[in-house]
N, CA, C and O of each residue as an XYZ file, in Angstrom:
1024
protein
N     144.916    165.191     82.866
C     146.071    165.170     83.766
C     146.266    166.527     84.459
O     147.228    166.712     85.205
N     145.336    167.491     84.206
C     145.489    168.815     84.796
C     145.276    168.822     86.300
O     145.607    169.800     86.970
N     144.714    167.716     86.848
C     144.495    167.658     88.285
C     145.716    167.150     89.030
O     145.661    166.932     90.240
N     146.817    166.960     88.318
C     148.058    166.501     88.943
C     148.951    167.699     89.251
O     149.212    168.531     88.382
N     149.418    167.777     90.502
C     150.321    168.858     90.899
C     151.777    168.480     90.650
O     152.597    169.335     90.314
N     152.098    167.188     90.819
C     153.471    166.703     90.626
C     153.437    165.438     89.796
O     152.676    164.515     90.086
N     154.260    165.394     88.764
C     154.436    164.184     87.957
C     155.917    163.834     87.905
O     156.750    164.662     87.535
N     156.231    162.614     88.275
C     157.605    162.120     88.232
C     157.618    160.861     87.377
O     156.904    159.900     87.664
N     158.431    160.867     86.328
C     158.456    159.752     85.390
C     159.877    159.228     85.201
O     160.767    159.957     84.762
N     160.078    157.960     85.535
C     161.335    157.248     85.281
C     162.560    158.050     85.727
O     163.550    158.155     85.003
N     162.470    158.605     86.921
C     163.504    159.499     87.425
C     164.675    158.721     88.028
O     164.486    157.790     88.811
N     165.879    159.122     87.648
C     167.086    158.518     88.209
C     168.130    159.593     88.468
O     168.271    160.545     87.700
N     168.858    159.423     89.564
C     170.002    160.279     89.874
C     171.099    159.385     90.423
O     170.874    158.591     91.337
N     172.291    159.524     89.854
C     173.409    158.674     90.271
C     174.646    159.516     90.523
O     174.847    160.569     89.918
N     175.472    159.016     91.441
C     176.762    159.641     91.721
C     177.863    158.666     91.310
O     177.724    157.452     91.462
N     178.947    159.212     90.791
C     180.105    158.375     90.488
C     181.014    158.330     91.710
O     181.396    159.371     92.244
N     181.355    157.144     92.145
C     182.214    156.973     93.313
C     183.402    156.082     92.964
O     183.338    155.262     92.048
N     184.491    156.263     93.717
C     185.668    155.428     93.510
C     185.421    154.042     94.082
O     184.932    153.905     95.204
N     185.757    153.026     93.318
C     185.661    151.648     93.788
C     186.964    151.263     94.474
O     188.041    151.401     93.894
N     186.865    150.778     95.710
C     188.046    150.401     96.483
C     188.480    148.989     96.093
O     187.912    147.998     96.553
N     189.493    148.918     95.240
C     189.956    147.618     94.742
C     190.794    146.869     95.766
O     190.822    145.638     95.762
N     191.476    147.596     96.641
C     192.390    146.961     97.578
C     191.683    146.442     98.828
O     192.142    145.491     99.461
N     190.567    147.071     99.174
C     189.840    146.655    100.369
C     190.291    147.368    101.630
O     189.712    147.154    102.695
N     191.320    148.217    101.534
C     191.783    148.969    102.703
C     191.823    150.452    102.363
O     191.905    150.839    101.198
N     191.761    151.280    103.417
C     191.807    152.727    103.203
C     193.151    153.134    102.614
O     193.206    153.935    101.681
N     194.241    152.581    103.160
C     195.582    152.923    102.678
C     195.744    152.515    101.222
O     196.271    153.272    100.407
N     195.288    151.315    100.908
C     195.406    150.841     99.534
C     194.589    151.683     98.573
O     195.018    151.955     97.452
N     193.396    152.098     99.020
C     192.544    152.933     98.171
C     193.200    154.278     97.897
O     193.103    154.815     96.794
N     193.884    154.828     98.933
C     194.562    156.109     98.767
C     195.731    155.987     97.788
O     195.941    156.862     96.947
N     196.486    154.898     97.906
C     197.618    154.679     97.003
C     197.126    154.498     95.563
O     197.699    155.057     94.628
N     196.047    153.702     95.396
C     195.486    153.481     94.059
C     195.026    154.795     93.443
O     195.195    155.022     92.245
N     194.446    155.655     94.267
C     193.951    156.934     93.757
C     195.105    157.809     93.303
O     195.023    158.453     92.257
N     196.185    157.838     94.086
C     197.357    158.646     93.729
C     198.009    158.126     92.441
O     198.562    158.901     91.660
N     197.938    156.812     92.230
C     198.542    156.202     91.035
C     197.594    156.206     89.846
O     197.958    155.769     88.754
N     196.387    156.696     90.054
C     195.413    156.738     88.961
C     194.872    155.390     88.583
O     194.475    155.177     87.437
N     194.847    154.450     89.551
C     194.381    153.094     89.261
C     192.965    152.832     89.759
O     192.504    151.691     89.744
N     192.285    153.860     90.190
C     190.934    153.653     90.721
C     189.936    153.438     89.588
O     190.117    153.922     88.471
N     188.892    152.706     89.906
C     187.782    152.499     88.985
C     186.573    153.251     89.511
O     186.342    153.313     90.719
N     185.804    153.820     88.594
C     184.617    154.577     88.971
C     183.375    153.724     88.720
O     183.279    153.003     87.727
N     182.437    153.829     89.645
C     181.170    153.143     89.453
C     180.034    154.062     89.876
O     180.223    154.966     90.690
N     178.859    153.824     89.319
C     177.709    154.660     89.610
C     176.935    154.120     90.807
O     176.657    152.926     90.920
N     176.599    155.055     91.694
C     175.720    154.725     92.818
C     174.397    155.448     92.581
O     174.355    156.677     92.528
N     173.327    154.684     92.440
C     172.020    155.266     92.159
C     171.314    155.615     93.462
O     170.843    154.737     94.184
N     171.250    156.919     93.751
C     170.520    157.389     94.924
C     169.019    157.339     94.678
O     168.239    157.084     95.596
N     168.620    157.584     93.433
C     167.224    157.447     92.986
C     167.261    156.642     91.702
O     167.987    156.982     90.767
N     166.471    155.565     91.659
C     166.604    154.611     90.556
C     165.260    154.313     89.900
O     164.472    153.517     90.412
N     165.005    154.955     88.767
C     163.820    154.697     87.940
C     162.515    154.834     88.733
O     161.709    153.906     88.790
N     162.329    155.978     89.325
C     161.168    156.238     90.180
C     160.082    156.974     89.396
O     160.361    157.963     88.717
N     158.844    156.487     89.493
C     157.697    157.119     88.842
C     156.524    157.165     89.808
O     156.185    156.154     90.423
N     155.905    158.325     89.944
C     154.689    158.467     90.746
C     154.080    159.828     90.450
O     154.688    160.648     89.762
N     152.896    160.067     90.959
C     152.261    161.368     90.799
C     151.580    161.772     92.105
O     151.259    160.930     92.945
N     151.371    163.071     92.254
C     150.668    163.614     93.419
C     149.553    164.519     92.894
O     149.799    165.417     92.090
N     148.343    164.275     93.351
C     147.206    165.061     92.886
C     147.154    166.419     93.589
O     147.694    166.591     94.682
N     146.500    167.364     92.944
C     146.344    168.689     93.545
C     145.555    168.581     94.848
O     144.507    167.938     94.908
N     146.083    169.227     95.892
C     145.437    169.197     97.200
C     145.737    167.972     98.026
O     145.261    167.863     99.156
N     146.520    167.037     97.489
C     146.852    165.803     98.207
C     148.063    166.018     99.110
O     148.956    166.805     98.796
N     148.078    165.307    100.237
C     149.259    165.268    101.090
C     149.886    163.889    100.936
O     149.284    162.876    101.290
N     151.098    163.867    100.403
C     151.767    162.635     99.990
C     153.043    162.479    100.811
O     153.897    163.366    100.803
N     153.178    161.369    101.513
C     154.346    161.136    102.356
C     155.334    160.173    101.730
O     154.961    159.307    100.939
N     156.601    160.331    102.093
C     157.650    159.403    101.652
C     158.384    158.900    102.883
O     158.888    159.691    103.681
N     158.444    157.576    103.037
C     159.128    156.968    104.172
C     160.206    156.019    103.671
O     160.226    155.632    102.503
N     161.094    155.656    104.575
C     162.174    154.733    104.239
C     163.331    154.930    105.194
O     163.416    155.944    105.887
N     164.211    153.964    105.223
C     165.383    154.036    106.102
C     166.352    155.103    105.615
O     166.218    155.604    104.499
N     167.330    155.451    106.451
C     168.385    156.369    106.036
C     169.091    155.799    104.804
O     169.428    154.616    104.761
N     169.310    156.656    103.807
C     169.959    156.191    102.590
C     169.010    155.620    101.559
O     169.454    155.102    100.534
N     167.701    155.702    101.811
C     166.722    155.147    100.873
C     166.557    156.009     99.637
O     166.061    155.534     98.616
N     166.968    157.283     99.711
C     166.852    158.179     98.568
C     165.740    159.207     98.700
O     165.448    159.931     97.748
N     165.116    159.279     99.876
C     163.963    160.162    100.083
C     164.321    161.638     99.892
O     163.707    162.337     99.086
N     165.315    162.096    100.638
C     165.693    163.511    100.588
C     166.287    163.877     99.231
O     166.078    164.984     98.736
N     167.022    162.951     98.635
C     167.581    163.194     97.301
C     166.466    163.373     96.290
O     166.524    164.267     95.446
N     165.451    162.525     96.373
C     164.309    162.642     95.472
C     163.627    163.992     95.631
O     163.270    164.631     94.642
N     163.447    164.426     96.872
C     162.801    165.714     97.120
C     163.635    166.853     96.536
O     163.088    167.802     95.974
N     164.951    166.758     96.668
C     165.840    167.796     96.130
C     165.758    167.855     94.607
O     165.845    168.936     94.024
N     165.593    166.709     93.962
C     165.445    166.686     92.503
C     164.127    167.342     92.102
O     164.086    168.133     91.160
N     163.054    167.016     92.815
C     161.743    167.599     92.513
C     161.775    169.116     92.717
O     161.130    169.862     91.979
N     162.530    169.565     93.721
C     162.640    171.000     94.006
C     163.533    171.724     93.009
O     163.576    172.954     92.997
N     164.252    170.971     92.168
C     165.147    171.581     91.198
C     166.525    171.882     91.740
O     167.316    172.560     91.085
N     166.826    171.381     92.943
C     168.134    171.613     93.556
C     169.185    170.702     92.932
O     170.332    171.110     92.749
N     168.799    169.469     92.606
C     169.710    168.504     91.994
C     169.172    168.100     90.619
O     167.970    167.882     90.473
N     170.039    167.998     89.615
C     169.588    167.594     88.279
C     169.596    166.072     88.133
O     170.579    165.433     88.510
N     168.541    165.482     87.603
C     168.535    164.031     87.384
C     169.377    163.662     86.170
O     169.653    164.509     85.320
N     169.785    162.404     86.090
C     170.491    161.945     84.892
C     169.515    161.347     83.888
O     169.844    161.154     82.717
N     168.301    161.056     84.370
C     167.290    160.495     83.476
C     165.917    160.782     84.066
O     165.757    160.891     85.282
N     164.935    160.903     83.188
C     163.569    161.057     83.658
C     163.047    162.482     83.560
O     163.708    163.381     83.042
N     161.846    162.653     84.073
C     161.129    163.919     83.908
C     160.363    164.259     85.181
O     159.760    163.390     85.811
N     160.396    165.553     85.551
C     159.632    166.049     86.696
C     158.818    167.260     86.250
O     159.347    168.182     85.628
N     157.536    167.247     86.572
C     156.670    168.396     86.303
C     156.017    168.798     87.623
O     155.375    167.977     88.278
N     156.181    170.061     88.012
C     155.539    170.599     89.213
C     154.712    171.806     88.782
O     155.249    172.747     88.199
N     153.418    171.785     89.063
C     152.520    172.855     88.635
C     152.195    173.795     89.795
O     151.774    173.354     90.864
N     152.396    175.088     89.572
C     152.072    176.082     90.584
C     153.298    176.602     91.305
O     154.417    176.166     91.036
N     153.086    177.543     92.226
C     154.177    178.090     93.027
C     154.648    177.063     94.042
O     153.841    176.343     94.629
N     155.952    176.999     94.245
C     156.552    175.959     95.090
C     157.298    176.592     96.258
O     158.024    177.570     96.083
N     157.116    176.027     97.454
C     157.892    176.425     98.631
C     158.625    175.190     99.143
O     157.996    174.302     99.720
N     159.943    175.112     98.944
C     160.699    173.958     99.434
C     161.226    174.189    100.848
O     161.879    175.199    101.112
N     160.944    173.257    101.755
C     161.531    173.303    103.095
C     162.507    172.128    103.160
O     162.204    171.072    103.714
N     163.681    172.345    102.578
C     164.671    171.280    102.412
C     166.009    171.766    102.949
O     166.491    172.830    102.560
N     166.614    170.978    103.853
C     167.900    171.385    104.405
C     167.798    172.746    105.050
O     168.483    173.684    104.644
N     166.937    172.863    106.065
C     166.632    174.158    106.665
C     167.890    174.952    107.009
O     168.749    174.494    107.763
N     167.973    176.145    106.441
C     169.109    177.009    106.708
C     170.290    176.788    105.788
O     171.315    177.458    105.919
N     170.158    175.842    104.845
C     171.287    175.525    103.970
C     171.690    176.708    103.099
O     172.845    176.815    102.686
N     170.731    177.602    102.818
C     171.039    178.735    101.962
C     171.472    179.974    102.709
O     171.715    181.011    102.091
N     171.576    179.894    104.033
C     171.944    181.069    104.822
C     173.436    181.376    104.707
O     174.266    180.488    104.508
N     173.748    182.679    104.843
C     175.136    183.136    104.931
C     175.417    183.401    106.406
O     174.789    184.269    107.013
N     176.346    182.665    106.975
C     176.603    182.753    108.419
C     177.083    184.127    108.875
O     176.928    184.477    110.045
N     177.657    184.904    107.975
C     178.162    186.212    108.356
C     177.097    187.301    108.245
O     177.292    188.410    108.742
N     175.995    186.995    107.610
C     174.918    187.964    107.469
C     173.961    187.872    108.652
O     173.870    186.835    109.310
N     173.241    188.981    108.920
C     172.294    188.989    110.033
C     171.036    188.215    109.671
O     170.828    187.836    108.518
N     170.199    187.990    110.683
C     168.934    187.289    110.455
C     168.079    188.046    109.444
O     167.498    187.441    108.543
N     168.001    189.368    109.592
C     167.205    190.172    108.654
C     167.732    190.037    107.228
O     166.956    189.855    106.289
N     169.041    190.126    107.070
C     169.634    190.029    105.738
C     169.395    188.653    105.124
O     169.142    188.529    103.926
N     169.480    187.626    105.963
C     169.263    186.279    105.457
C     167.815    186.046    105.056
O     167.549    185.301    104.113
N     166.882    186.665    105.751
C     165.469    186.539    105.376
C     165.262    187.073    103.960
O     164.595    186.440    103.142
N     165.838    188.243    103.678
C     165.708    188.841    102.352
C     166.374    187.971    101.288
O     165.834    187.790    100.197
N     167.550    187.435    101.614
C     168.244    186.587    100.652
C     167.508    185.272    100.444
O     167.375    184.809     99.311
N     167.026    184.664    101.531
C     166.320    183.384    101.445
C     165.040    183.559    100.620
O     164.684    182.704     99.809
N     164.362    184.681    100.847
C     163.160    184.945    100.078
C     163.456    185.062     98.597
O     162.672    184.603     97.766
N     164.591    185.676     98.258
C     164.992    185.801     96.859
C     165.232    184.435     96.235
O     164.924    184.224     95.062
N     165.785    183.494     97.019
C     166.011    182.136     96.518
C     164.704    181.454     96.146
O     164.664    180.611     95.250
N     163.621    181.831     96.853
C     162.304    181.274     96.562
C     161.582    182.062     95.471
O     160.441    181.754     95.129
N     162.251    183.081     94.927
C     161.658    183.848     93.848
C     160.643    184.877     94.294
O     159.786    185.277     93.506
N     160.718    185.317     95.547
C     159.763    186.306     96.043
C     160.258    187.730     95.794
O     161.459    187.989     95.722
N     159.305    188.631     95.667
C     159.631    190.030     95.407
C     160.344    190.651     96.615
O     160.008    190.365     97.765
N     161.338    191.506     96.330
C     162.109    192.150     97.394
C     161.223    193.014     98.294
O     161.357    192.987     99.518
N     160.321    193.777     97.681
C     159.436    194.633     98.473
C     158.521    193.822     99.378
O     158.237    194.209    100.512
N     158.072    192.700     98.859
C     157.214    191.816     99.653
C     157.955    191.302    100.875
O     157.400    191.267    101.973
N     159.219    190.901    100.687
C     160.004    190.363    101.788
C     160.310    191.439    102.828
O     160.307    191.163    104.028
N     160.574    192.666    102.370
C     160.853    193.762    103.311
C     159.637    194.058    104.187
O     159.773    194.405    105.361
N     158.444    193.914    103.599
C     157.224    194.142    104.362
C     156.961    193.029    105.367
O     156.315    193.248    106.392
N     157.467    191.822    105.068
C     157.167    190.655    105.898
C     158.255    190.324    106.905
O     158.052    189.471    107.770
N     159.416    190.985    106.812
C     160.575    190.567    107.595
C     160.317    190.612    109.100
O     160.722    189.697    109.817
N     159.656    191.652    109.589
C     159.391    191.741    111.033
C     158.413    190.659    111.485
O     158.559    190.089    112.566
N     157.434    190.390    110.660
C     156.468    189.333    110.978
C     157.160    187.974    111.044
O     156.871    187.166    111.926
N     158.065    187.730    110.115
C     158.792    186.450    110.077
C     159.656    186.283    111.322
O     159.666    185.221    111.944
N     160.374    187.334    111.677
C     161.215    187.286    112.874
C     160.386    187.057    114.129
O     160.776    186.298    115.016
N     159.246    187.718    114.193
C     158.370    187.569    115.352
C     157.838    186.148    115.448
O     157.815    185.559    116.528
N     157.411    185.598    114.315
C     156.862    184.233    114.332
C     157.946    183.214    114.733
O     157.669    182.245    115.439
N     159.165    183.450    114.276
C     160.280    182.549    114.610
C     160.804    182.784    116.021
O     161.683    182.063    116.493
N     160.252    183.811    116.701
C     160.657    184.169    118.064
C     162.131    184.563    118.113
O     162.872    184.180    119.018
N     162.532    185.350    117.096
C     163.931    185.755    116.974
C     164.078    187.264    116.789
O     165.125    187.729    116.338
N     163.044    188.032    117.129
C     163.077    189.481    116.907
C     164.262    190.143    117.595
O     164.874    191.056    117.040
N     164.585    189.688    118.799
C     165.686    190.310    119.539
C     167.051    189.926    118.983
O     168.071    190.482    119.393
N     167.072    188.981    118.053
C     168.343    188.553    117.432
C     168.424    189.018    115.982
O     169.269    188.539    115.226
N     167.555    189.945    115.588
C     167.423    190.343    114.182
C     168.728    190.826    113.567
O     168.979    190.583    112.386
N     169.567    191.511    114.351
C     170.779    192.113    113.799
C     172.053    191.337    114.170
O     173.168    191.840    114.027
N     171.861    190.121    114.641
C     173.022    189.266    114.938
C     173.353    188.400    113.734
O     172.447    187.977    113.016
N     174.645    188.122    113.494
C     174.996    187.205    112.402
C     174.512    185.789    112.726
O     174.508    185.373    113.884
N     174.117    185.078    111.712
C     173.545    183.741    111.894
C     174.554    182.770    112.495
O     174.161    181.767    113.090
N     175.854    183.052    112.349
C     176.859    182.153    112.933
C     176.759    182.095    114.451
O     177.283    181.166    115.067
N     176.094    183.073    115.065
C     175.928    183.065    116.524
C     174.681    182.283    116.950
O     174.432    182.122    118.145
N     173.907    181.804    115.993
C     172.662    181.091    116.292
C     172.934    179.621    116.571
O     173.884    179.041    116.045
N     172.089    179.029    117.403
C     172.105    177.568    117.566
C     171.446    176.945    116.336
O     170.792    177.634    115.553
N     171.628    175.641    116.179
C     171.012    174.949    115.036
C     169.496    175.053    115.093
O     168.839    175.145    114.056
N     168.940    175.038    116.292
C     167.493    175.165    116.439
C     166.994    176.530    116.003
O     165.937    176.635    115.380
N     167.742    177.580    116.325
C     167.368    178.936    115.915
C     167.418    179.080    114.397
O     166.549    179.714    113.798
N     168.433    178.493    113.784
C     168.562    178.535    112.330
C     167.380    177.826    111.677
O     166.797    178.336    110.720
N     167.023    176.640    112.201
C     165.900    175.883    111.643
C     164.594    176.653    111.780
O     163.775    176.663    110.861
N     164.399    177.297    112.929
C     163.178    178.086    113.150
C     163.080    179.232    112.159
O     162.015    179.497    111.602
N     164.208    179.913    111.942
C     164.218    181.040    111.028
C     163.925    180.576    109.597
O     163.121    181.185    108.891
N     164.577    179.508    109.183
C     164.373    178.996    107.828
C     162.940    178.507    107.621
O     162.347    178.741    106.568
N     162.391    177.834    108.618
C     161.015    177.345    108.522
C     160.044    178.520    108.428
O     159.090    178.479    107.651
N     160.285    179.561    109.216
C     159.406    180.733    109.212
C     159.405    181.413    107.854
O     158.354    181.840    107.376
N     160.588    181.521    107.218
C     160.669    182.146    105.898
C     159.963    181.287    104.854
O     159.172    181.788    104.055
N     160.259    179.982    104.870
C     159.727    179.085    103.844
C     158.210    178.980    103.882
O     157.575    178.805    102.843
N     157.625    179.084    105.070
C     156.181    178.889    105.196
C     155.409    180.195    105.304
O     154.208    180.179    105.574
N     156.076    181.322    105.097
C     155.410    182.619    105.186
C     154.728    182.986    103.868
O     154.699    184.148    103.464
N     154.192    181.981    103.224
C     153.447    182.158    101.976
C     152.366    181.086    101.940
O     152.333    180.201    102.795
N     151.499    181.168    100.967
C     150.520    180.103    100.736
C     150.821    179.502     99.368
O     150.198    179.882     98.376
N     151.769    178.567     99.303
C     152.186    178.018     98.013
C     151.158    177.028     97.464
O     150.305    176.520     98.191
N     151.265    176.771     96.167
C     150.446    175.722     95.558
C     151.003    174.353     95.931
O     150.254    173.402     96.150
N     152.345    174.268     95.999
C     153.025    173.003     96.294
C     154.066    173.248     97.383
O     154.907    174.139     97.265
N     153.997    172.449     98.438
C     154.960    172.548     99.534
C     155.776    171.262     99.582
O     155.217    170.170     99.685
N     157.103    171.393     99.506
C     158.018    170.257     99.599
C     158.709    170.329    100.949
O     159.455    171.273    101.209
N     158.474    169.353    101.808
C     158.931    169.447    103.197
C     159.752    168.222    103.596
O     159.315    167.083    103.432
N     160.941    168.478    104.119
C     161.841    167.402    104.553
C     162.055    167.509    106.064
O     162.704    168.442    106.537
N     161.511    166.558    106.816
C     161.657    166.482    108.274
C     161.229    167.766    108.978
O     161.920    168.241    109.879
N     160.096    168.327    108.572
C     159.620    169.555    109.214
C     159.098    169.297    110.624
O     158.938    170.241    111.398
N     158.829    168.042    110.974
C     158.301    167.738    112.294
C     159.396    167.717    113.359
O     159.123    167.431    114.524
N     160.636    168.020    112.962
C     161.739    168.025    113.920
C     162.280    169.428    114.166
O     163.412    169.586    114.622
N     161.473    170.451    113.865
C     161.924    171.836    113.996
C     161.811    172.311    115.440
O     160.723    172.313    116.015
N     162.952    172.717    116.029
C     162.939    173.342    117.351
C     162.569    172.398    118.489
O     162.560    171.177    118.333
N     162.261    173.005    119.649
C     161.886    172.217    120.817
C     160.426    171.785    120.702
O     159.757    172.090    119.715
N     159.938    171.073    121.718
C     158.588    170.502    121.630
C     157.522    171.577    121.464
O     156.593    171.412    120.674
N     157.650    172.682    122.208
C     156.653    173.744    122.112
C     156.627    174.343    120.714
O     155.559    174.579    120.149
N     157.820    174.590    120.154
C     157.871    175.188    118.819
C     157.418    174.192    117.758
O     156.857    174.588    116.736
N     157.658    172.888    117.996
C     157.189    171.885    117.036
C     155.669    171.914    116.908
O     155.124    171.776    115.813
N     154.991    172.097    118.044
C     153.529    172.197    117.994
C     153.110    173.416    117.171
O     152.137    173.366    116.419
N     153.848    174.494    117.323
C     153.565    175.711    116.569
C     153.788    175.481    115.074
O     152.987    175.912    114.244
N     154.889    174.795    114.739
C     155.192    174.501    113.340
C     154.158    173.558    112.744
O     153.748    173.724    111.595
N     153.736    172.568    113.527
C     152.721    171.618    113.055
C     151.399    172.327    112.797
O     150.690    171.991    111.848
N     151.058    173.311    113.637
C     149.823    174.069    113.446
C     149.883    174.854    112.132
O     148.896    174.937    111.402
N     151.058    175.429    111.842
C     151.188    176.163    110.574
C     151.097    175.200    109.398
O     150.466    175.508    108.387
N     151.727    174.031    109.529
C     151.637    173.032    108.466
C     150.190    172.610    108.251
O     149.747    172.453    107.113
N     149.454    172.427    109.345
C     148.052    172.035    109.243
C     147.253    173.104    108.509
O     146.363    172.791    107.717
N     147.577    174.375    108.778
C     146.912    175.465    108.083
C     147.149    175.409    106.587
O     146.240    175.678    105.801
N     148.378    175.058    106.183
C     148.685    174.925    104.763
C     147.924    173.751    104.149
O     147.440    173.834    103.021
N     147.825    172.657    104.906
C     147.090    171.488    104.424
C     145.618    171.824    104.224
O     145.026    171.481    103.201
N     145.040    172.492    105.205
C     143.624    172.830    105.130
C     143.355    173.920    104.106
O     142.224    174.086    103.650
N     144.394    174.663    103.745
C     144.242    175.715    102.749
C     144.252    175.204    101.329
O     144.109    175.984    100.387
N     144.419    173.902    101.160
C     144.346    173.305     99.834
C     145.670    173.118     99.136
O     145.691    172.733     97.967
N     146.785    173.378     99.812
C     148.096    173.193     99.189
C     148.368    171.705     98.960
O     147.924    170.847     99.722
N     149.103    171.433     97.902
C     149.615    170.082     97.675
C     150.905    169.959     98.471
O     151.787    170.811     98.362
N     151.021    168.894     99.277
C     152.171    168.764    100.170
C     152.862    167.425     99.949
O     152.221    166.374     99.933
N     154.170    167.481     99.781
C     155.006    166.287     99.677
C     155.932    166.285    100.883
O     156.772    167.175    101.017
N     155.791    165.298    101.763
C     156.516    165.266    103.033
C     157.444    164.055    103.104
O     157.035    162.926    102.833
N     158.688    164.307    103.468
C     159.646    163.251    103.812
C     159.848    163.299    105.320
O     160.165    164.352    105.873
N     159.666    162.158    105.988
C     159.835    162.163    107.448
C     160.029    160.756    107.990
O     159.568    159.771    107.413
N     160.740    160.695    109.137
C     160.856    159.452    109.905
C     159.781    159.374    110.980
O     159.646    158.351    111.650
N     159.017    160.448    111.150
C     157.954    160.478    112.155
C     156.716    159.800    111.577
O     155.883    160.449    110.944
N     156.601    158.502    111.797
C     155.548    157.717    111.161
C     154.163    158.070    111.669
O     153.188    157.986    110.922
N     154.065    158.465    112.933
C     152.761    158.852    113.466
C     152.247    160.102    112.759
O     151.066    160.183    112.421
N     153.124    161.073    112.535
C     152.727    162.282    111.833
C     152.421    161.996    110.358
O     151.534    162.614    109.769
N     153.152    161.068    109.781
C     152.885    160.674    108.395
C     151.488    160.062    108.286
O     150.719    160.421    107.395
N     151.163    159.143    109.189
C     149.825    158.519    109.163
C     148.729    159.540    109.430
O     147.652    159.483    108.837
N     149.016    160.465    110.323
C     148.017    161.459    110.721
C     147.728    162.454    109.603
O     146.581    162.862    109.421
N     148.759    162.852    108.851
C     148.606    163.955    107.903
C     148.504    163.556    106.439
O     148.005    164.336    105.627
N     148.964    162.365    106.083
C     149.073    162.019    104.665
C     147.888    161.199    104.145
O     147.313    160.374    104.855
N     147.548    161.457    102.887
C     146.527    160.678    102.200
C     147.134    159.382    101.672
O     146.605    158.294    101.897
N     148.247    159.519    100.971
C     148.970    158.350    100.459
C     150.431    158.437    100.885
O     150.942    159.506    101.221
N     151.086    157.281    100.860
C     152.499    157.215    101.262
C     153.257    156.347    100.272
O     152.736    155.354     99.764
N     154.496    156.740    100.010
C     155.402    155.935     99.190
C     156.567    155.477    100.056
O     157.200    156.283    100.739
N     156.841    154.189    100.023
C     157.959    153.598    100.765
C     159.099    153.372     99.782
O     158.923    152.730     98.746
N     160.282    153.912    100.119
C     161.456    153.748     99.268
C     162.524    152.923     99.970
O     162.641    152.940    101.196
N     163.293    152.206     99.175
C     164.423    151.440     99.703
C     165.507    151.381     98.641
O     165.258    150.945     97.516
N     166.719    151.821     98.998
C     167.858    151.818     98.076
C     167.514    152.482     96.744
O     167.844    151.967     95.676
N     166.847    153.630     96.827
C     166.573    154.428     95.641
C     165.383    154.000     94.823
O     165.051    154.654     93.835
N     164.726    152.910     95.210
C     163.593    152.405     94.452
C     162.297    152.454     95.258
O     162.310    152.528     96.487
N     161.185    152.411     94.536
C     159.875    152.351     95.178
C     159.579    150.912     95.583
O     159.703    149.990     94.777
N     159.185    150.731     96.845
C     158.751    149.428     97.328
C     157.231    149.329     97.252
O     156.680    148.323     96.803
N     156.563    150.393     97.700
C     155.098    150.367     97.769
C     154.545    151.790     97.732
O     155.159    152.717     98.260
N     153.384    151.952     97.107
C     152.627    153.197     97.159
C     151.178    152.846     97.455
O     150.611    151.942     96.841
N     150.579    153.571     98.409
C     149.197    153.276     98.734
C     148.694    154.134     99.881
O     149.350    155.101    100.268
N     147.523    153.786    100.432
C     146.981    154.530    101.573
C     147.972    154.578    102.726
O     148.691    153.612    102.977
N     148.007    155.711    103.426
C     149.015    155.950    104.458
C     149.072    154.839    105.494
O     150.152    154.320    105.778
N     147.942    154.466    106.061
C     147.910    153.445    107.118
C     148.512    152.136    106.633
O     149.305    151.516    107.342
N     148.140    151.713    105.430
C     148.590    150.421    104.910
C     150.091    150.402    104.653
O     150.778    149.457    105.041
N     150.598    151.438    104.002
C     152.019    151.453    103.641
C     152.895    151.607    104.874
O     153.930    150.950    104.982
N     152.496    152.465    105.805
C     153.275    152.636    107.038
C     153.309    151.332    107.822
O     154.341    150.985    108.395
N     152.200    150.607    107.858
C     152.172    149.323    108.556
C     153.147    148.337    107.929
O     153.885    147.651    108.636
N     153.150    148.267    106.594
C     154.084    147.383    105.900
C     155.534    147.765    106.192
O     156.383    146.903    106.417
N     155.797    149.059    106.185
C     157.156    149.542    106.449
C     157.584    149.233    107.874
O     158.721    148.819    108.102
N     156.677    149.431    108.848
C     156.988    149.133    110.246
C     157.266    147.645    110.437
O     158.190    147.271    111.160
N     156.476    146.806    109.795
C     156.678    145.359    109.909
C     158.022    144.942    109.319
O     158.715    144.093    109.879
N     158.381    145.534    108.202
C     159.659    145.211    107.570
C     160.831    145.723    108.399
O     161.900    145.114    108.408
N     160.631    146.849    109.102
C     161.695    147.413    109.928
C     161.954    146.557    111.154
O     163.091    146.464    111.617
N     160.900    145.923    111.690
C     161.035    145.051    112.862
C     161.665    143.725    112.476
O     162.510    143.194    113.197
N     161.246    143.193    111.329
C     161.734    141.902    110.865
C     162.229    142.060    109.431
O     161.564    141.621    108.492
N     163.411    142.695    109.256
C     163.885    142.987    107.901
C     164.151    141.721    107.110
O     164.694    140.747    107.630
N     163.764    141.750    105.855
C     163.994    140.641    104.938
C     164.242    141.228    103.559
O     163.865    142.372    103.306
N     164.862    140.478    102.665
C     165.082    140.997    101.321
C     163.769    141.427    100.686
O     162.773    140.708    100.759
N     163.770    142.597    100.065
C     162.549    143.101     99.448
C     162.300    142.366     98.135
O     163.179    142.298     97.276
N     161.094    141.815     97.987
C     160.776    141.044     96.796
C     159.709    141.705     95.936
O     159.413    141.228     94.840
N     159.122    142.810     96.426
C     158.061    143.458     95.668
C     158.640    144.146     94.438
O     159.754    144.670     94.467
N     157.872    144.135     93.367
C     158.242    144.893     92.173
C     157.912    146.346     92.412
O     157.038    146.655     93.221
N     158.598    147.255     91.719
C     158.267    148.682     91.818
C     156.817    148.882     91.431
O     156.337    148.322     90.446
N     156.119    149.700     92.231
C     154.729    149.984     91.945
C     154.566    151.457     91.694
O     155.193    152.277     92.364
N     153.738    151.805     90.745
C     153.516    153.187     90.356
C     152.051    153.529     90.552
O     151.640    154.657     90.283
């Protein structure tokens, strides 16, 4: 099993939510104030098991709310599961919620150093790389501006530049194909391709099915927190596209 970079076994994550007994917003608010609400579990990820081999590019597809990004956050260690086991071997670079760890009052340079620390990188290493990162993100002239003055695209570019300024063993990427404008997306895709060709294990969540088919070896389709299908990229994406055009109740058993 040493050739496996990621192992996920019987993984589940659930949130407790208030059950609306009255059926109306006003009634739900009154019930909550009176302490009459009932709590129920919503499973964002439900008994999921799969593995990713070293050097493999593995894609995850599914509709909004399928549990894709939540699963990636659990694998990255951002969210704790309520059940199951995750093993990730090697150094990890998560590209999840680009810019989520930034401090809006800090400058771009300061945020690069802080973001690097979140990834467990050495302070001296980050200080040596900060100018290169700013240059690659095309933000050198904004180095001393607070991030709150940045557009969402600038924030995403900066976060992507920091996260990918290494050669990790495992890369966890959530919607990286939507970074910046079209020209910058090509630049980001080229860097991603370099990581793929460099032998990194890559786990990608994306709605861009063409990029998933182009870059992934295998794909997992999720629906309502569960696995629908795992298999070769072309086959699984085709099944998912067909189901999206003509949706029907899913009857497949979970496949591992």
